[in-house]
KELUMLO-809571 format. One record per residue (C-alpha): residue number from 0; residue in three letters; z, y, x. Coordinates in steps of 0.5 Angstrom, whole numbers. Each point is the difference from the previous one (the first is absolute). Layout:
<rec num="NUM" residu="Ala" w="Z" v="Y" u="X"/>
...
This chain:
<rec num="0" residu="Unk" w="107" v="350" u="215"/>
<rec num="1" residu="Unk" w="7" v="0" u="2"/>
<rec num="2" residu="Unk" w="4" v="5" u="-4"/>
<rec num="3" residu="Unk" w="7" v="1" u="3"/>
<rec num="4" residu="Unk" w="2" v="1" u="7"/>
<rec num="5" residu="Unk" w="5" v="-6" u="0"/>
<rec num="6" residu="Unk" w="-6" v="-5" u="-2"/>
<rec num="7" residu="Unk" w="-4" v="3" u="6"/>
<rec num="8" residu="Unk" w="5" v="-1" u="5"/>
<rec num="9" residu="Unk" w="2" v="-7" u="-2"/>
<rec num="10" residu="Unk" w="-8" v="-2" u="0"/>
<rec num="11" residu="Unk" w="0" v="3" u="7"/>
<rec num="12" residu="Unk" w="7" v="-4" u="3"/>
<rec num="13" residu="Unk" w="-4" v="-6" u="-2"/>
<rec num="14" residu="Unk" w="-6" v="1" u="5"/>
<rec num="15" residu="Unk" w="-1" v="-3" u="6"/>
<rec num="16" residu="Unk" w="-2" v="6" u="3"/>
<rec num="17" residu="Unk" w="3" v="6" u="5"/>
<rec num="18" residu="Unk" w="-1" v="7" u="-3"/>
<rec num="19" residu="Unk" w="-5" v="2" u="5"/>
<rec num="20" residu="Unk" w="-4" v="-5" u="-2"/>
<rec num="21" residu="Unk" w="1" v="1" u="-7"/>
<rec num="22" residu="Unk" w="-2" v="8" u="1"/>
<rec num="23" residu="Unk" w="-7" v="-3" u="2"/>
<rec num="24" residu="Unk" w="0" v="-4" u="-6"/>
<rec num="25" residu="Unk" w="2" v="6" u="-4"/>
<rec num="26" residu="Unk" w="-5" v="5" u="3"/>
<rec num="27" residu="Unk" w="-6" v="-4" u="-1"/>
<rec num="28" residu="Unk" w="2" v="-1" u="-7"/>
<rec num="29" residu="Unk" w="1" v="7" u="-2"/>
<rec num="30" residu="Unk" w="-8" v="1" u="2"/>
<rec num="31" residu="Unk" w="-1" v="-5" u="-5"/>
<rec num="32" residu="Unk" w="4" v="1" u="-5"/>
<rec num="33" residu="Unk" w="1" v="8" u="-1"/>
<rec num="34" residu="Unk" w="-5" v="4" u="-2"/>
<rec num="35" residu="Unk" w="2" v="7" u="-1"/>
<rec num="36" residu="Unk" w="1" v="5" u="6"/>
<rec num="37" residu="Unk" w="7" v="1" u="-2"/>
<rec num="38" residu="Unk" w="2" v="-7" u="0"/>
<rec num="39" residu="Unk" w="-3" v="-1" u="7"/>
<rec num="40" residu="Unk" w="4" v="6" u="3"/>
<rec num="41" residu="Unk" w="7" v="-2" u="-3"/>
<rec num="42" residu="Unk" w="-1" v="-7" u="2"/>
<rec num="43" residu="Unk" w="-2" v="1" u="7"/>
<rec num="44" residu="Unk" w="5" v="6" u="1"/>
<rec num="45" residu="Unk" w="5" v="-6" u="-2"/>
<rec num="46" residu="Unk" w="-3" v="-5" u="5"/>
<rec num="47" residu="Unk" w="0" v="5" u="5"/>
<rec num="48" residu="Unk" w="7" v="2" u="-1"/>
<rec num="49" residu="Unk" w="2" v="-7" u="0"/>
<rec num="50" residu="Unk" w="-3" v="-1" u="6"/>
<rec num="51" residu="Unk" w="4" v="6" u="3"/>
<rec num="52" residu="Unk" w="6" v="-4" u="-2"/>
<rec num="53" residu="Unk" w="-2" v="-6" u="3"/>
<rec num="54" residu="Unk" w="-1" v="3" u="7"/>
<rec num="55" residu="Unk" w="7" v="4" u="0"/>
<rec num="56" residu="Unk" w="3" v="-7" u="-1"/>
<rec num="57" residu="Unk" w="-4" v="-3" u="6"/>
<rec num="58" residu="Unk" w="2" v="7" u="4"/>
<rec num="59" residu="Unk" w="7" v="1" u="-2"/>
<rec num="60" residu="Unk" w="2" v="-7" u="-2"/>
<rec num="61" residu="Unk" w="3" v="3" u="-7"/>
<rec num="62" residu="Unk" w="-1" v="-6" u="-5"/>
<rec num="63" residu="Unk" w="2" v="4" u="-6"/>
<rec num="64" residu="Unk" w="-7" v="4" u="0"/>
<rec num="65" residu="Unk" w="-3" v="-7" u="-2"/>
<rec num="66" residu="Unk" w="2" v="1" u="-7"/>
<rec num="67" residu="Unk" w="-3" v="7" u="0"/>
<rec num="68" residu="Unk" w="-7" v="-3" u="3"/>
<rec num="69" residu="Unk" w="0" v="-6" u="-5"/>
<rec num="70" residu="Unk" w="2" v="5" u="-6"/>
<rec num="71" residu="Unk" w="-6" v="4" u="2"/>
<rec num="72" residu="Unk" w="-5" v="-5" u="1"/>
<rec num="73" residu="Unk" w="1" v="-4" u="-6"/>
<rec num="74" residu="Unk" w="3" v="4" u="-5"/>
<rec num="75" residu="Unk" w="-4" v="7" u="2"/>
<rec num="76" residu="Unk" w="-7" v="-4" u="0"/>
<rec num="77" residu="Unk" w="2" v="-3" u="-6"/>
<rec num="78" residu="Unk" w="2" v="7" u="-3"/>
<rec num="79" residu="Unk" w="-7" v="3" u="2"/>
<rec num="80" residu="Unk" w="-4" v="-2" u="-6"/>
<rec num="81" residu="Unk" w="-2" v="5" u="-4"/>
<rec num="82" residu="Unk" w="-4" v="-4" u="-6"/>
<rec num="83" residu="Unk" w="-1" v="-7" u="-1"/>
<rec num="84" residu="Unk" w="-5" v="-3" u="5"/>
<rec num="85" residu="Unk" w="-7" v="1" u="-3"/>
<rec num="86" residu="Unk" w="-4" v="-4" u="5"/>
<rec num="87" residu="Unk" w="0" v="-8" u="0"/>
<rec num="88" residu="Unk" w="2" v="-3" u="6"/>
<rec num="89" residu="Unk" w="-1" v="-7" u="1"/>
<rec num="90" residu="Unk" w="6" v="-4" u="3"/>
<rec num="91" residu="Unk" w="-5" v="-2" u="5"/>
<rec num="92" residu="Unk" w="-1" v="7" u="3"/>
<rec num="93" residu="Unk" w="7" v="0" u="3"/>
<rec num="94" residu="Unk" w="1" v="-4" u="6"/>
<rec num="95" residu="Unk" w="3" v="1" u="7"/>
<rec num="96" residu="Unk" w="-1" v="7" u="3"/>
<rec num="97" residu="Unk" w="-5" v="0" u="5"/>
<rec num="98" residu="Unk" w="2" v="6" u="4"/>
<rec num="99" residu="Unk" w="4" v="-4" u="5"/>
<rec num="100" residu="Unk" w="-7" v="-4" u="1"/>
<rec num="101" residu="Unk" w="-4" v="6" u="1"/>
<rec num="102" residu="Unk" w="5" v="3" u="6"/>
<rec num="103" residu="Unk" w="0" v="-7" u="3"/>
<rec num="104" residu="Unk" w="-8" v="-1" u="0"/>
<rec num="105" residu="Unk" w="-1" v="7" u="3"/>
<rec num="106" residu="Unk" w="5" v="-1" u="5"/>
<rec num="107" residu="Unk" w="-3" v="-7" u="2"/>
<rec num="108" residu="Unk" w="-7" v="4" u="0"/>
<rec num="109" residu="Unk" w="3" v="5" u="5"/>
<rec num="110" residu="Unk" w="3" v="-5" u="4"/>
<rec num="111" residu="Unk" w="-7" v="-4" u="1"/>
<rec num="112" residu="Unk" w="-3" v="7" u="1"/>
<rec num="113" residu="Unk" w="5" v="1" u="6"/>
<rec num="114" residu="Unk" w="-1" v="-7" u="3"/>
<rec num="115" residu="Unk" w="-8" v="1" u="0"/>
<rec num="116" residu="Unk" w="1" v="7" u="3"/>
<rec num="117" residu="Unk" w="4" v="-2" u="5"/>
<rec num="118" residu="Unk" w="-5" v="-6" u="2"/>
<rec num="119" residu="Unk" w="-6" v="5" u="0"/>
<rec num="120" residu="Unk" w="4" v="6" u="4"/>
<rec num="121" residu="Unk" w="-1" v="-3" u="7"/>
<rec num="122" residu="Unk" w="-7" v="-2" u="-1"/>
<rec num="123" residu="Unk" w="-2" v="7" u="-3"/>
<rec num="124" residu="Unk" w="4" v="4" u="5"/>
<rec num="125" residu="Unk" w="5" v="4" u="-5"/>
<rec num="126" residu="Unk" w="6" v="-1" u="-3"/>
<rec num="127" residu="Unk" w="2" v="-5" u="-6"/>
<rec num="128" residu="Unk" w="2" v="7" u="-4"/>
<rec num="129" residu="Unk" w="-6" v="3" u="1"/>
<rec num="130" residu="Unk" w="-4" v="-7" u="-2"/>
<rec num="131" residu="Unk" w="4" v="0" u="-7"/>
<rec num="132" residu="Unk" w="-1" v="7" u="-1"/>
<rec num="133" residu="Unk" w="-8" v="-1" u="1"/>
<rec num="134" residu="Unk" w="0" v="-6" u="-5"/>
<rec num="135" residu="Unk" w="4" v="4" u="-5"/>
<rec num="136" residu="Unk" w="-6" v="6" u="0"/>
C-alpha cells in the first residue's frame, strides 16, 4: 500500500491512462477493496468531486482544476481506508472496468430493437415507437 501522496502521484504519472479511464478503474476497485460503509462513502465522495472538477475543466478550459481532480481521485481514495483490508482479494479479480461494455451492449440492443421495429411497423400498421414499447412490455 502506498503511504505518501508523492508516491501515489509518481505512480499515476507513469500510467498510460487518461484520468477519466483511471476513475473507472478506481470506482471498480473501491467495491472490491473497501469493506466498511464509511470507506465507501468517503471514497465515492472524493471520486464524485474529482469528476466534478474534470467537468469544470471541459466546460471552462481552466486546467488548474486538473491538480485538484488528480488529488481528490488519487490521494482522497487512498486516504479513505479506515483499517487494513480483511478480505483476501486475488489480483485476478482486478480487471478492466466493464461499465463501458455494459453501456455499449445496451445501446446495441436498443439499436437492433429499433431496426426491427422500423421494419415491422409498416406491416403492422403502427409506428415504430409503439412497436418498441410493445417489445419492452
